[in-house]
TORRODO-228061 format. One record per residue: residue in one letter; residue number from 1; y, x, z of N, C-alpha, C in turn. Coordinates in steps of 0.05 Angstrom, whole numbers, plus 5000, padded with zeros to 4 digits. Each point is the difference from the previous one (the first is absolute). Example, Ala and Ser with C-alpha at 12.3 -4.5 7.8 and 13.67 -1.06 7.14 Angstrom:
   aa     i   n.py   n.px   n.pz   ca.py   ca.px   ca.pz   c.py   c.px   c.pz
    A     1   4886   5264   5156    5024    4982    5000   5024   5018   5000
    S     2   5021   4993   4986    5024    5016    5001   5022   4985   5014
//
This chain:
   aa     i   n.py   n.px   n.pz   ca.py   ca.px   ca.pz   c.py   c.px   c.pz
    M     1   5477   5051   4858    5005    4987    5027   4975   5007   5020
    H     2   5007   5005   5024    4978    5008    5018   4989   4976   5014
    P     3   4976   4997   5007    4990    4975    5012   5012   4995   5029
    E     4   5008   5021   5012    5014    4998    5029   5028   4983   4997
    L     5   5009   4998   4976    5024    4980    4998   4994   4975   5006
    I     6   4975   4989   4993    4995    4975    5008   5000   4991   5029
    D     7   4993   5022   5014    5000    4999    5033   5028   4989   5009
    T     8   5021   5008   4988    5028    4992    5010   5006   4974   4989
    L     9   4985   4988   4983    5008    4975    4989   4982   4975   5009
    A    10   4979   5010   5013    4979    4980    5009   5010   4979   5020
    I    11   4994   4976   4999    5007    4979    5018   4978   4981   5007
    P    12   4999   4990   5024    4978    4981    5005   5003   4974   4983
    N    13   4975   4986   4997    4999    4975    4987   4976   4989   5008
    T    14   4996   4975   4992    4973    4985    5006   4981   5000   4976
    T    15   5007   5015   4979    4987    4998    4974   4975   5016   5003
    K    16   4979   4995   4984    4973    5012    5001   4996   5017   4977
    I    17   4986   5024   5002    4994    5017    4979   4971   5007   5004
    I    18   4983   5001   4977    4975    5005    4999   4997   5021   4979
    F    19   4987   5023   5008    4993    5020    4979   4969   5000   5000
    L    20   4988   4994   4977    4972    4998    4993   4993   5027   4985
    I    21   4988   5018   5012    4996    5024    4988   4970   5004   4995
    M    22   4996   5002   4971    4971    5007    4992   4997   5029   4995
    D    23   4992   5014   5018    4997    5027    5000   4988   5010   4971
    G    24   5015   5023   4988    4994    5011    4977   4998   4982   4978
    L    25   5017   4980   4996    5000    4979    4984   5000   5007   4970
    G    26   5021   5021   4995    5005    5011    4972   4972   5011   4989
    G    27   4998   4996   4973    4974    5010    4986   5010   5013   4971
    L    28   4976   5005   4988    5003    5012    4970   4978   4982   4985
    P    29   5006   5000   4976    4980    4985    4980   4972   5011   5003
    G    30   4981   4981   5002    4972    5006    5001   4987   4999   4974
    P    31   4976   4993   4996    4985    5001    4976   5008   4978   4980
    E    32   5010   4979   5010    5013    4980    4980   5030   5001   4996
    G    33   5011   5022   5008    5026    5006    4995   5023   4985   5015
    M    34   4990   4990   5022    5016    4988    5020   5000   5011   5029
    T    35   5020   4999   5015    4997    5009    5028   4984   4979   5018
    E    36   4994   5005   5024    4986    4985    5017   5018   4971   5003
    L    37   5027   5005   5008    5017    4975    5001   5002   4985   4976
    E    38   5002   5012   4976    5000    4987    4975   4972   4985   4993
    T    39   4978   5010   5011    4976    4988    4994   4996   4977   5019
    A    40   5007   5002   5023    4995    4979    5021   5012   4971   4992
    Q    41   4986   4980   5007    5012    4974    4995   5017   4992   5024
    T    42   5027   5001   4996    5019    4996    5025   5020   4978   4996
    P    43   4991   4976   4996    5021    4978    4991   5021   4997   5024
    N    44   4991   5005   5026    5021    4994    5022   5021   5025   5000
    L    45   4990   5024   4997    5019    5020    4998   5015   4999   4976
    D    46   4992   4991   4977    5016    4997    4975   5019   4979   5005
    A    47   4994   4978   5017    5022    4977    5001   5020   5013   5018
    L    48   4992   5016   5020    5018    5012    5018   5021   5019   4985
    A    49   4988   5013   4983    5016    5020    4984   5020   4985   4982
    K    50   4996   4977   4992    5016    4983    4981   5026   4992   5016
    K    51   4995   4995   5027    5019    4987    5017   5017   5022   5011
    G    52   4989   5024   5006    5014    5024    5012   5013   5018   4982
    V    53   5002   5025   5008    5012    5023    4984   4978   5024   5004
    C    54   4996   5012   4980    4981    5019    4998   5010   5030   4992
    G    55   4983   5019   5004    5005    5026    4992   4980   5021   5006
    L    56   5005   5025   5002    4980    5020    5006   5016   5018   5020
    L    57   4983   5010   5021    5010    5018    5022   4987   5027   4998
    D    58   5017   5019   5004    4989    5027    5004   5002   5008   5030
    P    59   4975   5003   5012    4996    5005    5029   5016   5023   5006
    V    60   4998   5025   4990    5015    5021    5005   5021   5013   4984
    G    61   4988   5003   4973    5016    5009    4978   4985   5001   4975
    Y    62   5015   5005   4977    4987    5002    4974   4979   5020   5001
    G    63   4973   4993   4993    4980    5019    4996   4988   5010   5027
    I    64   5008   4990   5020    4992    5008    5027   4976   4982   5009
    T    65   4975   5010   5007    4980    4982    5009   5000   4999   5030
    P    66   5007   4975   5011    5002    4996    5028   4977   4997   5018
    G    67   5000   5008   5022    4980    4995    5019   5008   4972   5012
    S    68   4980   4988   5015    5003    4972    5014   5025   5001   5019
    G    69   5001   5020   5012    5021    5001    5025   5030   5001   4986
    P    70   5007   5019   4984    5026    4996    4988   5004   4977   4983
    A    71   4981   4991   4987    5005    4973    4985   5006   4977   5018
    H    72   4986   4998   5021    5008    4977    5018   5026   5003   5015
    F    73   5007   5027   5007    5023    5002    5011   5022   4991   4978
    A    74   4998   5006   4976    5020    4993    4978   4999   4969   4999
    L    75   4979   4987   5001    5000    4970    4998   5019   4990   5021
    F    76   5003   5011   5024    5013    4986    5023   5027   5015   5002
    G    77   5007   5013   4978    5030    5010    4996   5003   5026   5015
    Y    78   4981   5014   5004    5003    5027    5014   4998   5021   4975
    D    79   5017   5020   5001    4999    5023    4979   4972   5013   5004
    P    80   4983   4998   4980    4973    5010    5002   4999   5030   5000
    V    81   5022   5013   4991    5000    5031    5003   5008   5009   5026
    K    82   5023   4989   5010    5009    5006    5027   4984   4991   5021
    N    83   4982   4979   4994    4983    4992    5024   4971   5003   4996
    N    84   4994   5021   4979    4973    5008    4996   4986   5008   5027
    I    85   4974   4992   5001    4985    5004    5028   4973   5005   4991
    G    86   4986   5016   5012    4973    5004    4997   4982   4975   5007
    R    87   4978   4997   4986    4983    4976    5004   4989   4998   5025
    G    88   4996   5024   5016    4990    4996    5027   5012   4988   5020
    I    89   5027   4997   5001    5015    4986    5018   4999   4970   4993
    L    90   4997   4993   4973    4997    4973    4992   4972   4986   5009
    E    91   4978   5018   4999    4975    4993    5007   4998   4996   5031
    G    92   5016   5017   5012    4999    5001    5028   5014   4974   5012
    A    93   5023   4992   4988    5015    4976    5007   4984   4978   4993
    G    94   4986   4999   4978    4983    4979    4993   4980   4991   5020
    I    95   4990   5019   5017    4980    4992    5018   5012   5000   5027
    D    96   5024   5002   5003    5019    4998    5020   4993   5021   5020
    F    97   4993   5025   4990    4995    5023    5015   5025   5008   5018
    P    98   4997   5005   5026    5026    5008    5018   5010   5026   4994
    M    99   5017   5003   4979    5008    5028    4991   5023   5010   5020
    T   100   4998   5028   5000    5019    5013    5017   5015   5020   4982
    E   101   5022   5012   5008    5016    5019    4985   4985   5028   4998
    Q   102   4979   5000   5014    4983    5026    4998   4977   4996   4979
    D   103   4998   4977   4988    4980    4996    4982   5004   5008   4972
    L   104   4980   5013   4985    4998    5002    4974   4978   4981   4990
    L   105   5006   4983   4983    4980    4980    4992   4993   5006   4970
    I   106   4973   4997   4996    4987    5009    4973   4983   4978   4991
    R   107   5002   4990   4973    4979    4980    4991   4976   5018   4994
    I   108   4975   4985   5007    4974    5012    4991   4990   4982   4978
    N   109   4993   5012   4980    4979    4988    4980   4972   5010   5006
    F   110   4984   4984   5010    4972    5009    4999   4989   5003   4974
    A   111   4984   5020   4994    4995    5005    4970   4970   5009   5000
    T   112   4988   4999   4974    4972    5010    4997   5003   5026   4985
    M   113   4985   5023   5011    5001    5024    4990   4969   5008   4992
    N   114   4996   5013   4978    4974    5010    4990   4992   5026   5014
    S   115   4974   5009   4995    4991    5025    5012   5015   5025   4991
    D   116   5014   4995   4977    5016    5022    4988   5029   5001   5011
    G   117   5005   4982   5019    5026    4999    5012   5023   4987   4983
    L   118   4989   4983   4981    5019    4986    4983   5001   4971   5006
    I   119   5025   4986   5002    5003    4972    5004   4987   4985   4979
    V   120   4985   4980   5005    4987    4981    4980   5013   4972   5003
    D   121   5011   4995   5026    5010    4975    5004   5023   5003   5018
    R   122   5024   4997   4993    5024    5002    5019   5001   4978   5020
    R   123   4986   4980   4999    5001    4975    5017   4974   4994   5014
    A   124   4983   5019   4997    4971    4997    5014   4988   4974   4994
    G   125   5002   4988   4977    4989    4978    4994   5014   4974   5015
    R   126   5022   5003   5010    5016    4982    5017   4982   4989   5020
    I   127   4990   5019   5018    4982    4993    5024   5011   4975   5016
    D   128   4985   4989   5013    5005    4974    5016   5018   5012   5024
    N   129   5011   4977   5012    5016    5009    5023   4985   5009   5023
    E   130   4974   4987   5005    4984    5009    5022   4991   5031   4996
    T   131   4994   5007   4975    4993    5029    4998   5024   5016   5003
    N   132   5024   4992   4994    5023    5015    5003   5005   5004   5031
    R   133   4996   4978   5015    5006    5005    5030   4979   5018   5011
    R   134   4976   4996   4993    4978    5018    5010   5006   5029   4995
    I   135   5008   5009   4976    5005    5025    4992   5024   5011   5013
    C   136   5022   4985   5005    5023    5008    5017   4992   5006   5028
    Q   137   4983   4983   5011    4988    5008    5027   4984   5025   5003
    K   138   4983   5003   4975    4986    5024    5001   5019   5027   4999
    L   139   5019   4997   4984    5021    5022    4998   5013   5005   5024
    Q   140   5009   4980   5011    5014    5001    5029   4983   5013   5021
    K   141   4978   4993   4999    4980    5014    5022   4993   5025   4995
    N   142   4999   5009   4973    4990    5027    4993   5018   5024   4995
    I   143   5025   4987   4997    5023    5022    4994   5018   5002   5021
    P   144   5000   5021   5016    5014    5003    5026   5028   5007   4996
    L   145   5017   5000   5022    5029    5009    4998   5002   5028   4989
    D   146   5020   5005   4988    5010    5029    4991   5020   5005   5014
    G   147   4995   5019   5024    5022    5008    5016   5015   4978   5013
    N   148   5026   5001   4997    5018    4978    5012   5005   4975   4983
    V   149   4986   5001   4976    5005    4978    4979   4974   4981   5003
    E   150   5007   4973   5003    4981    4977    5003   4994   4991   4971
    V   151   4973   4998   4996    4991    4991    4971   4989   4970   5005
    I   152   5011   4983   4984    4991    4969    5005   4991   4989   4973
    F   153   4979   4990   4996    4990    4983    4976   5004   4971   5005
    Q   154   5011   4985   4984    5004    4971    5001   4989   4987   4973
    S   155   4982   4984   5005    4991    4982    4975   5022   4981   4990
    V   156   5002   4998   4971    5017    4983    4988   4985   4978   4988
    K   157   4991   5005   4975    4986    4978    4986   4983   5013   4977
    E   158   4977   4992   4993    4984    5010    4979   5000   5033   5001
    H   159   5008   5013   4980    4997    5029    5002   5026   5012   5010
    R   160   5018   4987   5012    5025    5011    5011   4998   5003   5032
    A   161   5014   5021   5009    5001    5004    5028   5027   5015   5006
    V   162   5004   5007   5024    5024    5015    5006   4989   5024   5019
    L   163   5012   5022   4995    4998    5025    5018   5025   5002   5013
    V   164   5003   5003   5025    5023    5005    5016   4997   5027   5014
    L   165   5016   5017   4996    5006    5023    5015   5024   4998   5019
    R   166   4995   5003   5027    5023    4996    5016   5002   5024   5020
    G   167   5025   5010   4996    5008    5025    5013   5027   5012   4991
    E   168   5004   5021   5011    5027    5016    4992   4996   5016   4976
    G   169   5021   5005   4985    5000    5019    4974   4986   4992   4980
    L   170   4993   4974   4995    4986    4989    4975   5021   4990   4979
    T   171   4992   5007   4975    5020    4996    4978   4987   4987   4978
    E   172   5017   4986   4981    4987    4982    4980   4994   5016   4972
    E   173   5011   5026   4999    5003    5014    4975   4969   5017   4997
    I   174   4982   4983   4992    4972    5008    4997   4990   4988   4974
    Q   175   4986   5017   4983    4990    4989    4975   4974   4979   5006
    E   176   5005   4978   4985    4977    4980    5004   4977   5011   4987
    T   177   4974   4990   5014    4978    5011    4990   4985   4983   4980
    D   178   5010   4978   4994    4990    4979    4978   5009   5015   4973
    P   179   4980   5007   4984    5011    5008    4970   5005   4978   4982
    Q   180   4995   4976   5010    5005    4974    4985   4983   4996   4976
    H   181   4980   5017   4997    4978    4998    4979   4973   5007   5013
    T   182   4978   4986   4984    4975    5010    5006   4990   5023   4985
    G   183   4980   5013   5007    4990    5023    4987   5014   5022   5010
    M   184   5017   5000   5019    5015    5023    5010   4993   5005   5031
    A   185   5004   5022   5009    4996    5005    5030   5026   4993   5013
    P   186   4996   4993   5025    5024    4994    5015   5019   5023   5005
    L   187   5026   4994   5000    5019    5024    5006   5002   5007   5026
    S   188   5013   5022   5004    5002    5011    5028   5026   4989   5010
    P   189   5002   4995   5028    5026    4992    5013   5018   5023   5003
    R   190   5011   5010   4977    5015    5021    5000   5031   4996   5010
    A   191   5009   5018   5018    5029    4999    5007   5020   5004   4977
    L   192   5016   4982   4996    5022    5002    4982   5026   5014   5007
    V   193   5002   5002   5027    5021    5018    5010   4990   5015   5024
    P   194   5012   5021   5006    4986    5019    5022   4997   4986   5025
    E   195   5018   4979   5009    4999    4987    5023   4976   4982   5003
    A   196   4985   4997   4977    4978    4982    4999   4973   5015   5005
    K   197   5000   5024   5003    4975    5014    5002   4984   4995   5026
    F   198   5014   4992   5022    4988    4988    5025   4982   4976   4992
    T   199   5012   4980   4986    4988    4975    4992   4979   5005   4981
    E   200   5003   5020   4982    4979    5007    4981   4976   5008   5013
    T   201   5003   5017   5018    4976    5010    5017   4986   4979   5015
    I   202   5014   4980   5009    4984    4975    5017   4987   4987   4980
    L   203   5011   4992   4975    4989    4981    4982   4975   5014   4986
    T   204   5003   5026   4997    4978    5012    4987   4976   4998   5018
    N   205   5005   5005   5026    4976    4998    5021   4990   4972   5000
    V   206   5017   4978   4999    4989    4974    5001   4986   4992   4977
    I   207   5009   5010   4976    4983    4993    4975   4975   5015   4999
    N   208   5000   5024   5011    4972    5015    4996   4978   4987   5018
    R   209   5014   4991   5027    4982    4988    5016   4991   4973   4993
    A   210   5016   4984   4985    4995    4974    4988   4977   5002   4982
    R   211   5006   5020   4983    4977    5003    4979   4972   5003   5014
    E   212   5001   5016   5022    4972    5003    5011   4991   4975   5014
    V   213   5018   4985   5013    4993    4973    5014   4990   4981   4981
    L   214   5013   4999   4974    4994    4979    4983   4979   5007   4978
    S   215   4987   5024   5004    4984    5010    4978   4975   4984   4995
    E   216   4992   4984   5020    4975    4981    4996   5007   4971   4991
    E   217   5026   4994   4997    5007    4975    4989   4998   4999   4973
    P   218   4989   4973   4990    4992    4999    4972   5021   4995   4982
    K   219   5025   4990   5009    5025    4998    4985   5023   5013   5008
    A   220   5006   4994   5025    5024    5009    5012   4995   5028   5013
    N   221   4998   5022   4982    4989    5026    5012   5023   5020   4997
    M   222   5024   4990   4996    5024    5020    4998   5025   4984   5003
    L   223   5021   5012   5012    5024    4986    5006   5023   5012   4983
    L   224   5016   4984   4985    5024    5013    4986   5025   4989   5014
    L   225   5020   5018   5001    5021    4997    5018   5027   4994   4979
    R   226   5015   4982   5007    5022    4992    4984   5023   4989   5018
    G   227   5026   5001   4991    5022    4987    5012   5009   5009   5027
    Y   228   5003   5025   5005    5006    5011    5025   5027   4991   5009
    A   229   5004   4987   5026    5025    4990    5007   5004   5004   5028
    K   230   5022   5007   5008    5013    4999    5026   5013   4974   5008
    Y   231   4995   4990   5021    5009    4972    5007   5034   5000   5000
    R   232   5006   4978   4989    5033    4996    4998   5006   4972   5000
    K   233   5023   4992   5007    5009    4972    5003   5016   4990   4974
    Y   234   4999   4975   4994    5016    4992    4975   5017   4974   5010
    P   235   5021   4995   4986    5017    4977    5007   4985   4973   4989
    S   236   5000   4979   5016    4985    4978    4997   5012   4980   4977
    L   237   4984   4983   4989    5010    4982    4983   5023   4979   5012
    Y   238   4993   4996   5026    5020    4983    5013   5025   5016   5005
    G   239   4998   5027   5011    5024    5014    5003   5017   5003   4973
    R   240   4987   5002   4976    5013    5004    4977   5009   4975   4986
    Y   241   4984   4980   5001    5004    4977    4982   4999   4972   5016
    R   242   4999   5002   5025    4998    4977    5019   4979   4980   4993
    L   243   4978   5012   4994    4975    4985    4990   4979   5000   5022
    N   244   4990   4979   5009    4978    4997    5017   4974   5000   4983
    A   245   4984   5022   4998    4982    5000    4979   4970   5001   5012
    L   246   4982   4989   4982    4970    4999    5006   4986   5014   4978
    A   247   4985   5017   5007    4978    5014    4982   4976   4989   5000
    I   248   4988   4989   4978    4973    4990    4997   4982   5020   4980
    A   249   4985   5016   5012    4989    5020    4984   4971   5006   5012
    S   250   4981   5004   4983    4973    5003    5011   4995   5031   5005
    Y   251   5011   5017   4986    4995    5031    5001   5018   5010   5021
    P   252   4987   5020   5018    5018    5010    5024   5026   5014   4988
    M   253   4997   5016   4979    5023    5017    4991   5023   4981   4995
    Y   254   4998   4978   4988    5023    4982    4994   5010   4985   5026
    R   255   4982   4994   5020    5010    4993    5024   5015   5021   5014
    G   256   4993   5023   4996    5013    5023    5009   5027   5005   4990
    I   257   5006   4995   4975    5024    5002    4989   5018   4980   5011
    A   258   4990   4974   5001    5014    4979    5013   5008   5005   5027
    R   259   4983   5012   5015    5005    5002    5028   5020   5024   5004
    L   260   5001   5021   4983    5021    5020    5002   5028   4990   4994
    L   261   5001   4977   4986    5024    4989    4992   5010   4975   5015
    G   262   4984   4997   5022    5008    4979    5021   4991   4973   4992
    M   263   4982   4996   4980    4989    4975    4995   4981   4990   5024
    N   264   4994   4975   5002    4981    4988    5017   4974   5000   4984
    I   265   4978   5005   5011    4975    5002    4985   4984   4976   5003
    A   266   4990   4985   4982    4983    4977    5002   4972   5009   5006
    R   267   4982   4980   5010    4974    5006    5004   4986   5010   4978
    Q   268   4977   5014   5004    4986    5013    4977   4989   4979   4983
    T   269   5002   5007   4974    4990    4980    4980   4981   5018   4980
    E   270   4985   4985   4986    4982    5017    4981   5002   4988   4971
    T   271   5006   4974   4996    5005    4992    4973   5026   4990   4996
    V   272   5006   4998   4973    5028    4990    4992   5004   4972   5010
    A   273   4982   4982   4999    5002    4976    5008   5008   4997   5032
    E   274   4987   5019   5019    5005    5002    5025   5030   5009   5004
    E   275   5007   5017   4983    5027    5009    5003   5023   4979   4995
    I   276   4992   4985   4979    5020    4978    4994   4998   4979   5021
    A   277   4978   4993   5012    4998    4983    5023   5017   5007   5026
    V   278   4999   5029   5003    5015    5008    5020   5032   4998   4994
    L   279   5006   5006   4976    5028    4994    4992   5009   4970   5004
    R   280   4983   4985   4993    5008    4969    5005   5002   4993   5028
    E   281   4980   5012   5015    4999    4994    5032   5025   5010   5013
    H   282   5013   5022   4990    5021    5015    5014   5028   4996   4984
    Y   283   5000   4982   4981    5025    4998    4982   5023   4994   5014
    H   284   5001   4984   5019    5024    4992    5015   5007   5020   5022
    D   285   4987   5019   5005    5004    5019    5019   5016   5023   4995
    Y   286   4998   5007   4975    5012    5026    4988   5019   4994   4976
    D   287   5015   5018   4990    5014    4996    4978   4996   5020   4976
    F   288   4983   5020   5006    4988    5019    4977   4972   5004   5004
    F   289   4986   4998   4976    4972    5003    5006   4991   5020   4976
    F   290   4985   5019   5008    4987    5019    4985   4969   4993   4997
    V   291   4994   4991   4977    4970    4993    4998   4986   5022   4980
    H   292   4981   5013   5008    4988    5022    4985   4973   4994   4990
    V   293   4998   5005   4975    4971    4995    4986   4992   5027   4993
    K   294   4977   5010   5013    4991    5027    4996   4981   5002   4975
    A   295   4985   4979   4996    4976    5001    4981   5008   5008   4970
    T   296   5024   4995   4990    5010    5006    4976   5003   5032   4999
    D   297   5006   5014   5017    5001    5029    5000   4971   5010   5004
    S   298   4985   4989   5015    4971    5012    5005   4985   4997   4973
    R   299   5001   4976   4987    4987    4996    4973   5009   5020   4981
    G   300   5027   5004   4998    5012    5022    4982   4993   5027   5006
    E   301   4996   5009   5025    4992    5025    5008   4971   5005   4994
    D   302   4984   4977   5000    4973    5001    4992   4992   5002   4971
    G   303   5025   4997   4984    4996    4996    4972   4987   4976   4990
    N   304   5005   4979   5018    4982    4971    4996   5023   4984   4987
    F   305   5004   5003   4973    5023    4982    4985   4994   4968   5005
    D   306   4975   4992   4996    4993    4973    5005   5005   4988   5028
    G   307   4992   5019   5019    5003    4993    5025   5028   4995   5010
    K   308   5019   5018   4988    5028    5000    5006   5010   4972   4988
    V   309   4991   4993   4976    5008    4975    4988   4992   4976   5018
    T   310   4976   5002   5008    4991    4977    5020   5018   4998   5024
    V   311   5009   5023   5014    5015    4998    5022   5029   4987   4989
    I   312   5010   5009   4981    5025    4988    4992   5001   4969   4996
    E   313   4974   4992   4988    4996    4972    4995   4997   4986   5026
    E   314   4988   5010   5020    4998    4989    5026   5024   4995   5013
    V   315   5021   5019   4997    5025    4997    5014   5017   4979   4985
    D   316   4995   4998   4972    5016    4982    4986   4990   4970   5009
    A   317   4973   4997   5005    4988    4975    5007   5012   4990   5028
    L   318   5006   5019   5018    5009    4995    5026   5033   4996   5001
    L   319   5014   5009   4980    5027    5003    5000   5012   4970   5007
    P   320   4992   4978   4990    5012    4973    5009   5003   4998   5028
    Q   321   4981   5011   5017    5001    4998    5028   5024   5016   5011
    I   322   5011   5018   4987    5024    5015    5008   5025   4984   4988
    T   323   5000   4993   4976    5022    4988    4987   5006   4973   5013
    D   324   4981   4986   5011    5001    4974    5014   5017   5003   5024
    L   325   5003   5023   5008    5015    5004    5027   5030   5002   4990
    K   326   5008   5000   4976    5026    5002    4990   5017   5021   5012
    P   327   4992   5023   5000    5015    5022    5013   5028   5005   4983
    D   328   5022   5010   5013    5025    5002    4986   4996   5024   4979
    V   329   4985   5019   5008    4995    5023    4982   4969   5006   5000
    L   330   4988   5002   4978    4972    5007    4996   5000   5025   4979
    V   331   4989   5021   5011    4997    5026    4981   4970   5005   4998
    V   332   4994   5003   4974    4971    5007    4994   5000   5027   4985
    T   333   4988   5019   5011    4998    5026    4986   4979   5016   5012
    G   334   4999   5027   4993    4981    5018    5013   5017   5023   5013
    D   335   4987   5019   5014    5011    5025    5009   5003   5022   4980
    H   336   4979   4999   4983    4997    5020    4977   4980   4990   4981
    S   337   4995   5014   4980    4979    4995    4976   4974   5016   5008
    T   338   4977   4984   4998    4973    5012    5001   4985   4993   4976
    P   339   5005   5012   4978    4986    4990    4977   4970   5008   5002
    A   340   4984   4979   4995    4969    5006    5002   4993   5021   4980
    V   341   5012   5002   4979    4990    5022    4978   5008   5027   5010
    L   342   5016   5004   5020    5007    5023    5014   4983   5007   5025
    A   343   4991   4974   5013    4989    5001    5027   5016   5014   5021
    S   344   5025   4998   4997    5019    5015    5019   5027   4986   4999
    H   345   5017   5008   5020    5028    4992    4996   5013   5012   4976
    S   346   5020   4989   4992    5014    5013    4976   5031   4996   5000
    W   347   5015   5012   4983    5029    5000    5000   5013   4976   4986
    H   348   4983   4983   4989    5012    4976    4984   5012   4980   5018
    P   349   5025   4990   4992    5014    4978    5017   4985   4976   5001
    V   350   5005   4987   5024    4986    4977    5007   5014   4972   4995
    P   351   4986   4982   4989    5014    4975    4991   5008   4984   5027
    V   352   5019   4984   5001    5011    4987    5020   5012   4972   4994
    I   353   4997   4979   5015    5014    4975    4997   5015   4996   5028
    L   354   5022   4991   4995    5020    4989    5022   5006   4975   4995
    S   355   4992   4980   5017    5003    4968    4998   5019   4993   5019
    A   356   5023   4989   4994    5018    4986    5020   5018   4982   4981
    A   357   5012   4981   5016    5018    4979    4989   5020   5014   4986
    T   358   5010   5022   5008    5025    5014    4986   4993   5021   4979
    C   359   4975   4999   4992    4993    5017    4977   5014   4993   4973
    R   360   5009   5019   4990    5011    4997    4971   4973   5004   4980
    P   361   4997   4975   4985    4977    5001    4983   4997   5022   4980
    D   362   4977   5014   4993    4998    5015    4981   4979   4990   4978
    M   363   4990   5016   4984    4982    4991    4979   4970   5004   5004
    V   364   4994   5007   5024    4969    5009    5005   4988   4973   5008
    T   365   4977   4997   4987    4983    4975    5004   4971   5007   5008
    Y   366   4994   5023   4998    4973    5012    5012   5004   5024   5019
    F   367   4983   4997   5021    5004    5024    5019   4980   5022   4992
    A   368   5012   5022   4986    4986    5021    4990   5018   5023   4994
    E   369   4989   5024   4997    5016    5022    4998   5019   5000   4974
    R   370   4987   4992   4978    5018    5002    4974   5020   4980   5000
    D   371   4996   4976   5014    5016    4980    5003   5026   5005   5021
    C   372   4991   5011   5021    5022    5004    5022   5021   5021   4990
    I   373   4990   5017   4982    5025    5019    4993   5023   4987   4987
    R   374   4993   4976   4989    5024    4985    4989   5015   4980   5023
    G   375   4992   5004   5025    5011    4983    5021   5028   5007   5008
    G   376   5011   4982   5014    5029    5003    5009   5005   5019   5022
    L   377   4979   5009   5011    5002    5023    5020   5002   5030   4985
    G   378   4989   4997   4977    4997    5027    4985   4981   5017   5013
    R   379   5003   5025   4998    4984    5022    5014   5018   5014   5021
    M   380   4992   4998   5023    5018    5010    5024   4982   5013   5021
    P   381   5013   5017   5014    4987    5011    5023   4992   4979   5022
    M   382   4975   5005   5007    4985    4979    5016   5018   4996   5028
    M   383   5014   5021   5010    5013    4999    5027   5024   4981   4997
    Y   384   5009   4989   4978    5019    4983    4997   4991   4970   4999
    L   385   4974   4997   5002    4988    4973    4999   5006   4983   5024
    M   386   5000   5013   5024    5010    4987    5023   5027   4988   5001
    G   387   5021   5016   4989    5026    4991    4997   5002   4975   4982
    Q   388   4984   5002   4978    4999    4972    4985   4989   4977   5017
    A   389   4981   5004   5015    4985    4980    5013   5024   4990   5022
    L   390   5010   5017   5011    5019    4992    5022   5026   4985   4989
    A   391   5008   5008   4975    5021    4986    4985   4992   4973   4996
    H   392   4979   4995   4988    4990    4974    4989   4994   4982   5028
    A   393   4994   5010   5021    4996    4988    5026   5027   4994   5014
    R   394   5023   5008   4988    5026    4997    5011   5001   5015   5028
    R   395   4989   5022   4999    4999    5018    5027   5020   5026   4993
    L   396   5018   4998   4982    5015    5026    4998   5029   4987   4995
    E   397   5019   5013   5018    5026    4990    4995   5015   5018   4979
    K   398   5026   4992   4989    5013    5012    4979   5007   5029   5011
    F   399   4999   5017   4979    5009    5030    5004   5026   5003   4992
    G   400   5017   5007   5019    5029    5008    4995   5016   4974   5002
    A   401   5026   5004   4994    5021    4979    5002   5000   4984   4976
//
C-alpha cells in the first residue's frame, strides 16, 4: 500500500491526535545488558503501553540507517525515499529563512581541526549560540560574492549553521565534506555529475576562505558541509489529511520540517516541560500536535547512556500532563534509534505505542524494545503510522464499495 492512498480517504473530524516524538528513542543494551528504555523507570509509559497497542517501526527500510529528515517525513506519512531532502533546506526552513528557487541550501557543522588538518571534534564542543552568531557574522563579512552567486551565512543553533548560495546554475550533486568520523581530514566538495562543476568551484573557494577566516578560533576553526538541497514545495498535512496541525519543537530543523509540511509553529521552547505547557495552552486550537523531544537523541549521539535514561524518565514523569487531556489518539515513539553504545543513528527499528479507545489489546505491559516486538502493530514501515493514527481518530472513510 502507498501512503498516498490515505489522502483519498481522509475526512474532517473534531478528534485530537498527539504525536510525542522522543528523537533517537531506540537503543541497544549497555553495560548492564539492557537498553536505555529498558533501564529507565517509566511507570506512566508502561501503563500507556498496557492500554494501547505497541510495535516496532522501520523509518526507511530494513538495515537502513536514517537521517532525521527522512525519518520525520516517514512519521507524518510521506514516503521517505521519494521525499528525501537535504538537511540544508530543513535547517533553512527551521529558522524561517526566506528561500527562493535560486537557492542551494547547505547545512554547516562548525568543527575543530588540529594543526595536521584532521578533525578532532565534528561539533566544535557544541559552541554556544552567541559564538555561533559571531562566527557567522565574521564569515559573512570576510567572504565576498563569487561572481553572480550570492553567499549567505545564517546561524542556527550551537554548532549548526546554514550556508546559502543564491544564483543560477547551482546543483545539489556535490560530495559532502563531513567524513562523519574524527581523526580524518575534511573531504572535498567534489562534483558528482559534470553539471555540478560550477557549484564545486564556488564551494571550494568558500571553504578555503572560511578556513583562513576561522584560523584563530579556538574551537570552531573549520566548517563541514552536509545536506545540499534546492528549494522545493511539499503537500501540507491539511491538504492531505484535513489536519490543522501545531508543531512544538525546540530545535530549528524540526520546526523546519513542520513548516515545510504546512504546520503552524509554536513559540520557541527550551525544555520538555515548556513544550507540554504549550501543548496544553493550545489544545483546543488544533487537532494534530507534533511534540518533539530532542535531548534523547543528543545524549545518544554523545554516547551518554545514563543521560539518555534520565531524559526518558523526565518525559515519563511529565506524561500525565498529556494523558490528562484525553486525546483521541496518543502516539509515543521516536524518529529513529540512537544507541548510546554506538553514539550515532542506527538501523534498528523504533518502539511505538498507539493509545486510543479503539485499540485492540495486545500482550505488551512494558514500553521497551524487546517487549514491543510482541505488540499488535508488529513491525511495520514508519510511513504507515499516520494511517493508523487517522483510522483510530475516525478520520478515514471506507475504501471501496
